A tleap script that builds the chain and sets N, CA, C and O, in Angstrom:
source leaprc.protein.ff14SB
mol = sequence {
  NMET PRO THR TYR LYS LYS TYR LEU GLY PHE
  GLY ALA LEU GLN MET THR TRP GLU GLY PHE
  ILE ILE ASP SER VAL LEU ARG SER GLY ASP
  LYS HIE SER ASN HIE GLY HIE GLY THR GLU
  ARG MET ILE ARG ARG VAL VAL HIE LEU ILE
  ARG SER ARG TYR ARG LYS ASP VAL PRO ILE
  VAL PHE HIE PHE ASP SER GLY TYR MET ASP
  GLN LYS LEU PHE GLU ALA MET GLU SER TRP
  ASP VAL ASP TYR VAL CYS GLY GLY LYS LEU
  TYR PRO ASP ILE ILE ASP GLY VAL ARG GLN
  THR PRO GLN GLU ALA TRP GLY CGLY
}
set mol.1.N position { 98.996 129.574 88.010 }
set mol.1.CA position { 99.936 130.664 87.731 }
set mol.1.C position { 99.458 131.904 88.371 }
set mol.1.O position { 98.265 132.196 88.287 }
set mol.2.N position { 100.324 132.685 89.027 }
set mol.2.CA position { 99.926 133.877 89.672 }
set mol.2.C position { 99.470 134.933 88.670 }
set mol.2.O position { 99.965 135.025 87.546 }
set mol.3.N position { 98.493 135.732 89.135 }
set mol.3.CA position { 97.961 136.838 88.284 }
set mol.3.C position { 98.992 137.969 88.315 }
set mol.3.O position { 99.967 137.912 89.063 }
set mol.4.N position { 98.767 138.976 87.508 }
set mol.4.CA position { 99.660 140.125 87.473 }
set mol.4.C position { 99.614 140.864 88.778 }
set mol.4.O position { 100.473 141.716 89.006 }
set mol.5.N position { 98.651 140.591 89.671 }
set mol.5.CA position { 98.638 141.207 90.980 }
set mol.5.C position { 99.126 140.201 92.055 }
set mol.5.O position { 98.879 140.397 93.245 }
set mol.6.N position { 99.802 139.152 91.635 }
set mol.6.CA position { 100.473 138.180 92.553 }
set mol.6.C position { 99.519 137.218 93.275 }
set mol.6.O position { 99.900 136.643 94.294 }
set mol.7.N position { 98.293 137.029 92.775 }
set mol.7.CA position { 97.354 136.048 93.324 }
set mol.7.C position { 97.262 134.839 92.379 }
set mol.7.O position { 97.339 134.972 91.157 }
set mol.8.N position { 97.102 133.703 92.965 }
set mol.8.CA position { 96.941 132.512 92.107 }
set mol.8.C position { 95.433 132.520 91.532 }
set mol.8.O position { 94.455 132.792 92.229 }
set mol.9.N position { 95.384 132.211 90.272 }
set mol.9.CA position { 94.001 132.130 89.668 }
set mol.9.C position { 93.989 132.417 88.184 }
set mol.9.O position { 95.032 132.400 87.531 }
set mol.10.N position { 92.906 132.658 87.696 }
set mol.10.CA position { 92.617 132.873 86.279 }
set mol.10.C position { 92.136 134.239 86.129 }
set mol.10.O position { 91.624 134.835 87.077 }
set mol.11.N position { 92.290 134.794 84.903 }
set mol.11.CA position { 91.750 136.058 84.462 }
set mol.11.C position { 90.804 135.763 83.341 }
set mol.11.O position { 91.153 135.056 82.396 }
set mol.12.N position { 89.579 136.308 83.433 }
set mol.12.CA position { 88.629 136.081 82.366 }
set mol.12.C position { 88.641 137.232 81.391 }
set mol.12.O position { 88.601 138.397 81.788 }
set mol.13.N position { 88.696 136.907 80.127 }
set mol.13.CA position { 88.425 137.864 79.043 }
set mol.13.C position { 86.946 137.761 78.786 }
set mol.13.O position { 86.472 136.728 78.312 }
set mol.14.N position { 86.200 138.811 79.087 }
set mol.14.CA position { 84.701 138.739 78.902 }
set mol.14.C position { 84.210 139.845 78.025 }
set mol.14.O position { 84.718 140.967 78.012 }
set mol.15.N position { 83.152 139.456 77.263 }
set mol.15.CA position { 82.409 140.407 76.490 }
set mol.15.C position { 81.019 140.501 77.056 }
set mol.15.O position { 80.371 139.482 77.298 }
set mol.16.N position { 80.545 141.733 77.273 }
set mol.16.CA position { 79.211 141.925 77.877 }
set mol.16.C position { 78.409 142.751 76.902 }
set mol.16.O position { 78.908 143.549 76.108 }
set mol.17.N position { 77.070 142.480 77.037 }
set mol.17.CA position { 76.077 143.318 76.284 }
set mol.17.C position { 74.938 143.503 77.183 }
set mol.17.O position { 74.310 142.537 77.615 }
set mol.18.N position { 74.638 144.769 77.494 }
set mol.18.CA position { 73.565 145.189 78.306 }
set mol.18.C position { 73.638 144.465 79.644 }
set mol.18.O position { 72.594 144.056 80.152 }
set mol.19.N position { 74.764 144.292 80.217 }
set mol.19.CA position { 74.988 143.717 81.503 }
set mol.19.C position { 75.022 142.196 81.538 }
set mol.19.O position { 75.170 141.617 82.614 }
set mol.20.N position { 74.889 141.531 80.389 }
set mol.20.CA position { 74.972 140.102 80.270 }
set mol.20.C position { 76.370 139.726 79.656 }
set mol.20.O position { 76.865 140.379 78.738 }
set mol.21.N position { 76.979 138.618 80.229 }
set mol.21.CA position { 78.198 138.162 79.645 }
set mol.21.C position { 77.824 137.270 78.451 }
set mol.21.O position { 77.164 136.242 78.605 }
set mol.22.N position { 78.258 137.688 77.279 }
set mol.22.CA position { 77.896 136.976 76.058 }
set mol.22.C position { 79.035 136.071 75.547 }
set mol.22.O position { 78.801 135.192 74.718 }
set mol.23.N position { 80.247 136.284 76.035 }
set mol.23.CA position { 81.366 135.457 75.620 }
set mol.23.C position { 82.409 135.557 76.714 }
set mol.23.O position { 82.565 136.627 77.303 }
set mol.24.N position { 83.097 134.533 76.995 }
set mol.24.CA position { 84.124 134.577 78.082 }
set mol.24.C position { 85.138 133.469 77.824 }
set mol.24.O position { 84.802 132.346 77.448 }
set mol.25.N position { 86.396 133.846 78.045 }
set mol.25.CA position { 87.517 132.858 77.888 }
set mol.25.C position { 88.322 132.998 79.229 }
set mol.25.O position { 88.676 134.101 79.644 }
set mol.26.N position { 88.588 131.845 79.870 }
set mol.26.CA position { 89.458 131.836 80.984 }
set mol.26.C position { 90.886 131.729 80.557 }
set mol.26.O position { 91.251 130.853 79.773 }
set mol.27.N position { 91.714 132.637 81.080 }
set mol.27.CA position { 93.182 132.652 80.751 }
set mol.27.C position { 93.912 132.533 82.057 }
set mol.27.O position { 93.381 132.813 83.132 }
set mol.28.N position { 95.201 132.089 81.923 }
set mol.28.CA position { 96.007 132.078 83.102 }
set mol.28.C position { 96.154 133.494 83.724 }
set mol.28.O position { 96.129 134.506 83.024 }
set mol.29.N position { 96.297 133.516 84.966 }
set mol.29.CA position { 96.298 134.804 85.692 }
set mol.29.C position { 97.309 135.812 85.287 }
set mol.29.O position { 97.117 137.001 85.538 }
set mol.30.N position { 98.372 135.401 84.676 }
set mol.30.CA position { 99.468 136.334 84.262 }
set mol.30.C position { 99.167 137.028 82.972 }
set mol.30.O position { 99.978 137.850 82.546 }
set mol.31.N position { 98.015 136.752 82.285 }
set mol.31.CA position { 97.633 137.420 81.056 }
set mol.31.C position { 96.892 138.636 81.390 }
set mol.31.O position { 96.038 138.591 82.275 }
set mol.32.N position { 97.149 139.733 80.751 }
set mol.32.CA position { 96.535 141.001 81.032 }
set mol.32.C position { 95.943 141.616 79.794 }
set mol.32.O position { 96.599 141.681 78.754 }
set mol.33.N position { 94.693 142.077 79.892 }
set mol.33.CA position { 93.919 142.724 78.843 }
set mol.33.C position { 94.042 142.077 77.509 }
set mol.33.O position { 93.569 140.960 77.300 }
set mol.34.N position { 94.681 142.778 76.591 }
set mol.34.CA position { 94.740 142.399 75.200 }
set mol.34.C position { 95.936 141.435 74.875 }
set mol.34.O position { 96.658 141.664 73.904 }
set mol.35.N position { 96.131 140.393 75.668 }
set mol.35.CA position { 97.186 139.494 75.441 }
set mol.35.C position { 96.960 138.594 74.273 }
set mol.35.O position { 95.881 138.016 74.145 }
set mol.36.N position { 97.956 138.447 73.394 }
set mol.36.CA position { 97.827 137.512 72.333 }
set mol.36.C position { 96.712 137.919 71.323 }
set mol.36.O position { 96.528 139.108 71.061 }
set mol.37.N position { 95.958 136.910 70.749 }
set mol.37.CA position { 94.956 137.194 69.794 }
set mol.37.C position { 93.531 136.885 70.273 }
set mol.37.O position { 92.578 136.869 69.494 }
set mol.38.N position { 93.425 136.641 71.591 }
set mol.38.CA position { 92.130 136.267 72.180 }
set mol.38.C position { 91.088 137.287 71.958 }
set mol.38.O position { 89.976 136.935 71.565 }
set mol.39.N position { 91.365 138.515 72.180 }
set mol.39.CA position { 90.394 139.586 71.962 }
set mol.39.C position { 89.899 139.648 70.534 }
set mol.39.O position { 88.700 139.687 70.261 }
set mol.40.N position { 90.883 139.657 69.622 }
set mol.40.CA position { 90.549 139.731 68.214 }
set mol.40.C position { 89.690 138.567 67.753 }
set mol.40.O position { 88.753 138.748 66.975 }
set mol.41.N position { 90.016 137.352 68.243 }
set mol.41.CA position { 89.177 136.120 67.895 }
set mol.41.C position { 87.781 136.210 68.439 }
set mol.41.O position { 86.811 135.832 67.782 }
set mol.42.N position { 87.686 136.747 69.724 }
set mol.42.CA position { 86.386 136.877 70.328 }
set mol.42.C position { 85.509 137.850 69.563 }
set mol.42.O position { 84.332 137.581 69.323 }
set mol.43.N position { 86.071 138.951 69.192 }
set mol.43.CA position { 85.345 140.002 68.462 }
set mol.43.C position { 84.857 139.442 67.026 }
set mol.43.O position { 83.707 139.571 66.606 }
set mol.44.N position { 85.867 138.827 66.369 }
set mol.44.CA position { 85.504 138.282 65.034 }
set mol.44.C position { 84.389 137.266 65.133 }
set mol.44.O position { 83.475 137.279 64.308 }
set mol.45.N position { 84.438 136.345 66.165 }
set mol.45.CA position { 83.369 135.367 66.404 }
set mol.45.C position { 82.060 135.980 66.631 }
set mol.45.O position { 81.071 135.549 66.040 }
set mol.46.N position { 81.993 136.962 67.453 }
set mol.46.CA position { 80.724 137.689 67.764 }
set mol.46.C position { 80.167 138.419 66.632 }
set mol.46.O position { 78.965 138.361 66.371 }
set mol.47.N position { 81.040 139.138 65.915 }
set mol.47.CA position { 80.585 139.881 64.687 }
set mol.47.C position { 79.989 138.948 63.690 }
set mol.47.O position { 78.924 139.202 63.128 }
set mol.48.N position { 80.726 137.797 63.461 }
set mol.48.CA position { 80.169 136.824 62.509 }
set mol.48.C position { 78.814 136.278 62.979 }
set mol.48.O position { 77.915 136.105 62.156 }
set mol.49.N position { 78.651 136.015 64.218 }
set mol.49.CA position { 77.352 135.545 64.757 }
set mol.49.C position { 76.279 136.561 64.555 }
set mol.49.O position { 75.200 136.208 64.081 }
set mol.50.N position { 76.512 137.825 64.893 }
set mol.50.CA position { 75.504 138.853 64.728 }
set mol.50.C position { 75.156 138.985 63.222 }
set mol.50.O position { 73.984 138.977 62.848 }
set mol.51.N position { 76.174 139.103 62.390 }
set mol.51.CA position { 75.901 139.359 60.951 }
set mol.51.C position { 75.254 138.147 60.274 }
set mol.51.O position { 74.454 138.332 59.358 }
set mol.52.N position { 75.562 136.937 60.679 }
set mol.52.CA position { 74.973 135.816 60.050 }
set mol.52.C position { 73.589 135.427 60.503 }
set mol.52.O position { 72.822 134.803 59.769 }
set mol.53.N position { 73.272 135.825 61.777 }
set mol.53.CA position { 72.038 135.407 62.357 }
set mol.53.C position { 71.004 136.509 62.527 }
set mol.53.O position { 69.826 136.257 62.781 }
set mol.54.N position { 71.505 137.795 62.372 }
set mol.54.CA position { 70.626 138.923 62.538 }
set mol.54.C position { 70.572 139.700 61.179 }
set mol.54.O position { 69.693 139.458 60.351 }
set mol.55.N position { 71.508 140.607 60.987 }
set mol.55.CA position { 71.542 141.375 59.750 }
set mol.55.C position { 73.004 141.711 59.453 }
set mol.55.O position { 73.808 142.000 60.339 }
set mol.56.N position { 73.294 141.657 58.168 }
set mol.56.CA position { 74.658 141.958 57.701 }
set mol.56.C position { 75.032 143.463 57.918 }
set mol.56.O position { 76.194 143.816 58.119 }
set mol.57.N position { 73.983 144.319 57.865 }
set mol.57.CA position { 74.274 145.746 57.928 }
set mol.57.C position { 74.010 146.400 59.308 }
set mol.57.O position { 73.958 147.626 59.404 }
set mol.58.N position { 73.848 145.607 60.350 }
set mol.58.CA position { 73.533 146.184 61.654 }
set mol.58.C position { 74.745 146.855 62.173 }
set mol.58.O position { 75.828 146.273 62.117 }
set mol.59.N position { 74.628 148.122 62.710 }
set mol.59.CA position { 75.769 148.780 63.332 }
set mol.59.C position { 76.243 148.063 64.563 }
set mol.59.O position { 75.422 147.697 65.404 }
set mol.60.N position { 77.541 147.843 64.710 }
set mol.60.CA position { 78.083 147.169 65.869 }
set mol.60.C position { 79.198 148.156 66.438 }
set mol.60.O position { 80.088 148.616 65.723 }
set mol.61.N position { 79.071 148.417 67.705 }
set mol.61.CA position { 80.015 149.329 68.359 }
set mol.61.C position { 80.593 148.623 69.611 }
set mol.61.O position { 79.832 148.145 70.452 }
set mol.62.N position { 81.932 148.558 69.732 }
set mol.62.CA position { 82.564 147.970 70.901 }
set mol.62.C position { 83.158 149.076 71.767 }
set mol.62.O position { 83.618 150.097 71.255 }
set mol.63.N position { 83.147 148.877 73.005 }
set mol.63.CA position { 83.721 149.873 73.988 }
set mol.63.C position { 84.770 149.159 74.812 }
set mol.63.O position { 84.497 148.121 75.414 }
set mol.64.N position { 86.025 149.742 74.840 }
set mol.64.CA position { 87.132 149.126 75.481 }
set mol.64.C position { 87.729 150.127 76.503 }
set mol.64.O position { 87.523 151.334 76.379 }
set mol.65.N position { 88.457 149.623 77.495 }
set mol.65.CA position { 89.246 150.468 78.346 }
set mol.65.C position { 90.728 150.499 77.701 }
set mol.65.O position { 91.009 149.854 76.691 }
set mol.66.N position { 91.600 151.278 78.362 }
set mol.66.CA position { 92.852 151.467 77.793 }
set mol.66.C position { 93.749 150.227 77.615 }
set mol.66.O position { 94.740 150.272 76.886 }
set mol.67.N position { 93.388 149.122 78.289 }
set mol.67.CA position { 94.148 147.892 78.195 }
set mol.67.C position { 94.035 147.267 76.839 }
set mol.67.O position { 94.784 146.337 76.541 }
set mol.68.N position { 93.113 147.738 75.974 }
set mol.68.CA position { 92.914 147.183 74.664 }
set mol.68.C position { 93.298 148.120 73.589 }
set mol.68.O position { 92.975 147.878 72.426 }
set mol.69.N position { 94.011 149.241 73.928 }
set mol.69.CA position { 94.411 150.202 72.927 }
set mol.69.C position { 95.579 149.627 72.112 }
set mol.69.O position { 96.741 149.602 72.515 }
set mol.70.N position { 95.161 149.176 70.946 }
set mol.70.CA position { 96.120 148.493 70.067 }
set mol.70.C position { 95.751 148.711 68.601 }
set mol.70.O position { 94.661 148.370 68.142 }
set mol.71.N position { 96.697 149.285 67.909 }
set mol.71.CA position { 96.386 149.689 66.538 }
set mol.71.C position { 96.007 148.491 65.616 }
set mol.71.O position { 95.194 148.641 64.704 }
set mol.72.N position { 96.622 147.277 65.877 }
set mol.72.CA position { 96.313 146.138 65.105 }
set mol.72.C position { 94.872 145.663 65.347 }
set mol.72.O position { 94.170 145.237 64.430 }
set mol.73.N position { 94.456 145.755 66.640 }
set mol.73.CA position { 93.033 145.390 66.930 }
set mol.73.C position { 92.097 146.375 66.272 }
set mol.73.O position { 91.057 145.990 65.737 }
set mol.74.N position { 92.453 147.627 66.306 }
set mol.74.CA position { 91.535 148.661 65.640 }
set mol.74.C position { 91.494 148.432 64.148 }
set mol.74.O position { 90.417 148.468 63.553 }
set mol.75.N position { 92.617 148.200 63.534 }
set mol.75.CA position { 92.623 147.910 62.077 }
set mol.75.C position { 91.783 146.706 61.734 }
set mol.75.O position { 91.076 146.721 60.726 }
set mol.76.N position { 91.836 145.626 62.565 }
set mol.76.CA position { 91.028 144.430 62.338 }
set mol.76.C position { 89.538 144.793 62.402 }
set mol.76.O position { 88.781 144.393 61.518 }
set mol.77.N position { 89.094 145.552 63.438 }
set mol.77.CA position { 87.749 145.902 63.556 }
set mol.77.C position { 87.254 146.791 62.407 }
set mol.77.O position { 86.124 146.648 61.940 }
set mol.78.N position { 88.140 147.729 61.954 }
set mol.78.CA position { 87.797 148.550 60.806 }
set mol.78.C position { 87.594 147.644 59.524 }
set mol.78.O position { 86.719 147.897 58.696 }
set mol.79.N position { 88.414 146.632 59.421 }
set mol.79.CA position { 88.279 145.766 58.188 }
set mol.79.C position { 86.912 144.961 58.243 }
set mol.79.O position { 86.359 144.571 57.214 }
set mol.80.N position { 86.420 144.747 59.485 }
set mol.80.CA position { 85.116 143.994 59.635 }
set mol.80.C position { 83.936 145.001 59.647 }
set mol.80.O position { 82.789 144.618 59.876 }
set mol.81.N position { 84.234 146.257 59.402 }
set mol.81.CA position { 83.190 147.360 59.418 }
set mol.81.C position { 82.392 147.400 60.697 }
set mol.81.O position { 81.161 147.394 60.671 }
set mol.82.N position { 83.106 147.443 61.846 }
set mol.82.CA position { 82.568 147.640 63.114 }
set mol.82.C position { 83.222 148.876 63.675 }
set mol.82.O position { 84.362 149.200 63.344 }
set mol.83.N position { 82.489 149.565 64.530 }
set mol.83.CA position { 82.997 150.696 65.219 }
set mol.83.C position { 83.451 150.485 66.615 }
set mol.83.O position { 83.043 149.484 67.204 }
set mol.84.N position { 84.267 151.335 67.224 }
set mol.84.CA position { 84.812 151.092 68.550 }
set mol.84.C position { 85.079 152.428 69.226 }
set mol.84.O position { 85.292 153.451 68.575 }
set mol.85.N position { 85.062 152.387 70.514 }
set mol.85.CA position { 85.431 153.539 71.398 }
set mol.85.C position { 86.423 152.918 72.405 }
set mol.85.O position { 86.138 151.892 73.023 }
set mol.86.N position { 87.597 153.570 72.554 }
set mol.86.CA position { 88.609 153.034 73.472 }
set mol.86.C position { 89.127 154.215 74.292 }
set mol.86.O position { 89.666 155.179 73.748 }
set mol.87.N position { 88.957 154.123 75.572 }
set mol.87.CA position { 89.476 155.156 76.470 }
set mol.87.C position { 90.927 154.965 76.718 }
set mol.87.O position { 91.405 153.831 76.713 }
set mol.88.N position { 91.637 156.005 76.931 }
set mol.88.CA position { 93.016 155.949 77.252 }
set mol.88.C position { 93.572 157.177 77.804 }
set mol.88.O position { 92.902 158.210 77.769 }
set mol.89.N position { 94.760 157.153 78.320 }
set mol.89.CA position { 95.342 158.265 79.017 }
set mol.89.C position { 95.742 159.361 77.931 }
set mol.89.O position { 96.238 159.023 76.856 }
set mol.90.N position { 95.516 160.611 78.246 }
set mol.90.CA position { 95.870 161.656 77.378 }
set mol.90.C position { 97.273 162.163 77.747 }
set mol.90.O position { 97.442 162.985 78.647 }
set mol.91.N position { 98.266 161.642 77.020 }
set mol.91.CA position { 99.580 162.070 77.220 }
set mol.91.C position { 99.813 163.414 76.463 }
set mol.91.O position { 99.104 163.700 75.498 }
set mol.92.N position { 100.805 164.237 76.900 }
set mol.92.CA position { 101.007 165.503 76.299 }
set mol.92.C position { 101.148 165.500 74.796 }
set mol.92.O position { 100.662 166.421 74.140 }
set mol.93.N position { 101.809 164.479 74.212 }
set mol.93.CA position { 102.031 164.379 72.763 }
set mol.93.C position { 100.638 164.116 72.047 }
set mol.93.O position { 100.398 164.603 70.942 }
set mol.94.N position { 99.815 163.392 72.671 }
set mol.94.CA position { 98.455 163.113 72.078 }
set mol.94.C position { 97.664 164.428 72.140 }
set mol.94.O position { 97.038 164.776 71.139 }
set mol.95.N position { 97.652 165.177 73.243 }
set mol.95.CA position { 96.902 166.417 73.341 }
set mol.95.C position { 97.450 167.443 72.294 }
set mol.95.O position { 96.673 168.168 71.673 }
set mol.96.N position { 98.764 167.486 72.116 }
set mol.96.CA position { 99.359 168.421 71.139 }
set mol.96.C position { 98.947 168.022 69.725 }
set mol.96.O position { 98.656 168.889 68.900 }
set mol.97.N position { 98.919 166.726 69.437 }
set mol.97.CA position { 98.519 166.212 68.134 }
set mol.97.C position { 97.042 166.595 67.794 }
set mol.97.O position { 96.709 166.977 66.672 }
set mol.98.N position { 96.216 166.469 68.803 }
set mol.98.CA position { 94.787 166.872 68.663 }
set mol.98.C position { 94.653 168.325 68.404 }
set mol.98.O position { 93.920 168.743 67.507 }
set mol.99.N position { 95.363 169.120 69.190 }
set mol.99.CA position { 95.265 170.615 69.027 }
set mol.99.C position { 95.784 171.002 67.687 }
set mol.99.O position { 95.252 171.958 67.121 }
set mol.100.N position { 96.738 170.380 67.133 }
set mol.100.CA position { 97.309 170.723 65.811 }
set mol.100.C position { 96.534 170.244 64.595 }
set mol.100.O position { 96.801 170.635 63.458 }
set mol.101.N position { 95.523 169.347 64.889 }
set mol.101.CA position { 94.736 168.821 63.782 }
set mol.101.C position { 93.677 169.833 63.335 }
set mol.101.O position { 92.871 170.265 64.158 }
set mol.102.N position { 93.655 170.221 62.056 }
set mol.102.CA position { 92.637 171.210 61.645 }
set mol.102.C position { 91.223 170.686 61.851 }
set mol.102.O position { 90.922 169.502 61.700 }
set mol.103.N position { 90.334 171.696 62.225 }
set mol.103.CA position { 88.904 171.369 62.523 }
set mol.103.C position { 88.246 170.500 61.428 }
set mol.103.O position { 87.523 169.553 61.735 }
set mol.104.N position { 88.507 170.836 60.146 }
set mol.104.CA position { 87.831 170.147 59.089 }
set mol.104.C position { 88.258 168.708 58.995 }
set mol.104.O position { 87.539 167.908 58.397 }
set mol.105.N position { 89.426 168.323 59.572 }
set mol.105.CA position { 89.849 166.912 59.558 }
set mol.105.C position { 88.994 166.025 60.478 }
set mol.105.O position { 88.988 164.801 60.347 }
set mol.106.N position { 88.297 166.648 61.380 }
set mol.106.CA position { 87.479 165.811 62.327 }
set mol.106.C position { 86.150 165.444 61.697 }
set mol.106.O position { 85.391 164.710 62.330 }
set mol.107.N position { 85.806 165.903 60.488 }
set mol.107.CA position { 84.494 165.554 59.852 }
set mol.107.C position { 83.363 166.198 60.544 }
set mol.107.O position { 83.503 167.204 61.240 }
set mol.108.N position { 82.242 165.601 60.341 }
set mol.108.CA position { 80.938 165.981 60.979 }
set mol.108.C position { 80.743 167.421 61.190 }
set mol.108.O position { 79.705 167.835 61.708 }
savepdb mol mol.pdb
quit
């Protein structure tokens, strides 16, 4: 199946830690970023592994690019008590929303 850039092949969904690939799933080339439930399943699997074999209270932080900006994914991670950072484009309505948010709402 052609990729989203019109090449035949596969696209890998990969999770890395300190430069090492710790989980990977090959998908057909037309799947992009957060397609389906693959990302959520991968995160759940890795969180379970860390918490069951290391420590239940270890802080876990995931870093994503904008292709994974998905409220349902964020809610799932919050329910598993993991943190995340996701980069995305700052559209004017987002900038306005941030500017209108009172300082005390940001915590810390």
